[in-house]
N, C-alpha and C positions, 0 to 999 in steps of 0.2 A: 457736502457733509455725508459721511458714510452712515447708513442706517444701522440699527442694532443687528438686524438679520444679515447684513452684508459684512459685518466685522468677522475676521477669522477667529475661530475658537481656539484658545490656548488653555492647556491643562497645566496647572501649577501643583506640584507635589512636594510637600514638606511636612514633617511631623510637628514643627513648631508654629503655633497659631500666629505668633508675632511676625514671623517671616512671611506667612501668607498675607497678612495685612499690609506689609511693606510692598509686596508684589501687586496687591490690589490697588494701592494708591498710585503705583507707578504705571500700571497697564490698563486699568479699567476704562479710561477714556478712549483707548485705541483698539481694544480687543474685547471679544466676548470671553469671559473667564469661567473656568471650572476649577474647583479645588479638591484636593485629596490629601488626607493626613497620613496615609500609609501606602505602601507599594501595592498591596492587594486591592485597596479601594481604588487606586489609580487604574489598575487593569480592568476592574469592573466598569468604571466610567468609560474607558476606551471601548469596551465591548458594546456599550449602549450607543455611543456616538463618537466616532474617531475624530480627535482634534486635528487641527492643522499643524500643531507643534506642541511639544511637551517640555516644560521647565522642570527638571527633576533633581531633587536633593539626593546626594550620594549616601550620607550617613543617616539611616533611619532604623529604628528598632524593627525586628522581624525581617521583613524583606528589604534588602538594601537597594539603592538606586541602580547599582550595577546589575543586580538580579532582575529588577524590573525591565531594564533596557534589554537584557538578554532574552527575557520572555517576549518582549515586543518584536525583536528582530527575528525570533524563531518562527513567527507566524506570517504567512504571505499577505494577509489583509492588514497587518499593522507595521510591517518592517519598513514601509516607506515613510512613516511619520518621523520627522526630524526630532531628535532628543538633544537638548542642551542641558548639561549638568550644571547645577548651581550649588556651590560648596564652599565651606570655609577652608578646605584643604588646598594646599598649594604645592604639594610634593609632585615632582615630575612623574614618579611611578603611578600615582593616583590618576594623573591626566592620561598617561599611556593606557592604563586599565580601562578608562572611560572610552577612549577612542577605539580600543581593541574590540569592545562589544558593540560598536556602531554609533556612538554619540557623534554629533557633528560639531559641537563646540563646548567650551568650558567657561563658566563665569564664576569668579570668586566673590565671596561675601566679605564685607558689606557691599551690596549692589549699588550701582550708579544707574538711576532710572533711564537716563538718555542712552547709556551704553547698552543696557538690556534691550531697549526698544530698537536700537540700531542693529544689534545682533539678530533679533527676531525678524526684522524686516529683510535682512540679508538672506536668511535661510528660507523665509517664505517666498522670496523672489526666485531663489534657486529651485524650489519645489515647483513653482509655476512654470518656470522655463523648461524643466524636465517633463512636466505634464504636456506642455505644448509640443515638445519634441516627440513624445510618445504618440500624441494624436496625429502629428505630421506623418510619422512612419506608418502608423496604422492606416491612415487614409491612402498612402501610396500602395500598401498591400491590398487594400480593398479594391482600389481601381484596377490593380493588376489582376486580381481575382475576377473582376467583372469582364475583363478582356479575355481571360483564359476560360471562363465558364462555358462558353459555347462549344469549344472544340477539344476539351480534355475530359476524360471520364471521371476523374476523382476530385479535382480541385486541389490536389496535393502537388501538382506539377510545379507551381511557382515556389512552393516551400522547398521542394527537393532541389530544383535547379539553382535557387538562390544560395542554399547551403553548399551545394557542389561548388558554386562560384567562389564562396568564401574559402572553402578548403583548398581550392586550387590557388587562389591568391596567396594564401599563407605558405603553401608549398613552394610557390615561386619566389617568396621572399618579401612580399608586401607586408607592411606592419599591421598589427591587429586592428588598430583604429580604422585604417583605410579599407582593410579587408571587410570589416563590418559595414562600412558605408556601401561598398559594392554589394554586399548581401542585401542591404536595405533597398537599394535602387534596382536590383535585378528584376524584381517582380513586374516592373513597369516596361520591360523591354518590348512586349507585344501589345501595349495599350492601344496601338493603332488598329488592331483587329476589330475594335468597336465599329470602325468605319467600313468593314468588309461585309458584303451580304452573306447571310447564313447559307444560302444555296451553294456558295463557293467554299466557305469554311467547312461545311459539313458534308460536302460531296464525297460519297464513298469510293468513287472511281478516280481515274487519272484526270488531272486538270487539262483543259485545252490550253493552247498557247495564250489565247486572249484572257482566259481565267487566271492563268499564272501571272500574266502581266498585271492584272488587277490586284491579285493578292499581294504582290510585291509592294504595292502602294501602302501597306500597313506600316512600313518603316517611316515614310515621309509623313503619313497621317499622325503617327505617334510623335514624330519630331515637332509637328505643328502644335499638338496638344500640350507638349511639355516645354516649348521654347520660351525664352525671355524671362526665366525665373531668377530671383536673387538667392534662392535656396541651393546650397551645394548639393543636397540630395536630389533635387529635381533637375539641376544642371547635369548631374551624372546620369540620371534616368534618361534625359534627353539624348545624351551621347550614346547610351546603350540602345535606345529605340532606333536611332539613325544607323548604327554601325554593326549591329549583331548579325547581320547577314552578309557583311563584307567577308571576302576570303583572302587568305594569305597570298595566293597567286594572282589576285586582281580580278578574278572572274565573278565576284559577288556583286551585290546591289545594296543601295541604290546608286552609289557613286563610283563603283569599281576601284575602291582604294586597294592598295597593295602593301604587303609586308608591314613594316613598322609605321606606315602612314595610318594604319588602323590603330585606334587607341588600345593600350594594353588591357583596359577594363573590358572593352567590347570583345577582344580576342579571348579573354577568360570566359566571359558569359556565353560566347558562341559555342565553345566546347561543352560547357555545362548544359546548355539548352539542347544541343543536338543529342548528347548522350541520354538525357531524360526522354526526349522525343523518341529515340530509337527503342528504348526499353519500356515504353508505355504503349498501351492500346490507344489507337486513334480511330476515327470513323473510317479511314481508308486503309488501315493496316493492323495486324496483330503485333504484340511486343516482340522485339528481338531478344534472344538470350543474352545475358550480360556479357559473357566472354566474346560473343560475336560483335557486340557494340564496342568493347574495348579494342578489339582487333581492327575494327573499322576506323576508330579514332587514330590508331597508329598508322594505318594505311593512308589516311588523309593528311598526315603530317607533312608540311611543306607545300601542300596544294590548297586544301580547305583551311587547315589550321596552322597556327604558329608551331613549328616543330618542337621548340623548347617547352612550350606549354603542354603540348600533346604528351611529351615524355613525362613531364611532371604529373599530369593527370593520371596516366597509367601507373605511375609509381605510388600513388596513394589509393590504389584500387580498394583495399580493405576498408579504409575510412569512408569512401564513397558508397560502398555497398552497405555499410552500417547505416548511413543516412537514408539510403533507399529502403532498408528494412524498417527503419523507424517511422517512415512517412509513406507507407503504402497501405492501401485498404483492399 
């Protein structure tokens, strides 16, 4: 049995007391309810404690439901709250207006209690799924930041290179949804650096052959950290950790993959990662000028980098430089 405090709070907004009583009878057993008889009162209640979902009448005196929804969606701290319009109106134009301002559903009066509860549960489940997804992505970024924290000056590296990766993926023709997944996974490419001693990562001079052999192990360490996940995001991060140092001509590591044997995702991230490394200050070097870095990307096309991707990368130079300006300190 769910305790009172564990029940999700639902805000019911309607100017007719009879309608509020109907909703109370239908929902009180399953949810913690708050009630408002006007749009302004609803906004005041939301400011005090954000509900998990709002059931909102459309036709109210003063501030209409449409205006309340617009106000909620205009604020960063309330735009995520699902709004279901409850109305006697059944005109398609009215429904369109509701969805246009951000409502997630429409229920017509007279209400059917079982239907209202089903709709509420559906949208609460979607909210929970979205929250879990955001937490998942946030954790990936935080772990990526932990790995990068030791050998980058600003902590902005993973933000820049992940955005470069998405921009290049889109320029190459990858769809928005998958390009975004690449952006989300890219911060984990160097997570294996967690297993590399600081004395090597932070060494200001040239690495010895033995030290370079050891630092190359960050790819397989990262692979072990990320292997055997059911999550598409972590699966892609595993791929990037293992392959971001492979080279088009087969001279990379850890497996010496060549050409299209290297995943397209890792080929994209490799260019983005190297460009940001070149143009950033590191313990062992000063930043390169941007034009010099772009020229080097072009020079390495066909040896280090996929030549088609290298050409795409240079072709979106202005977009990349804007990302760099937005995320530099």
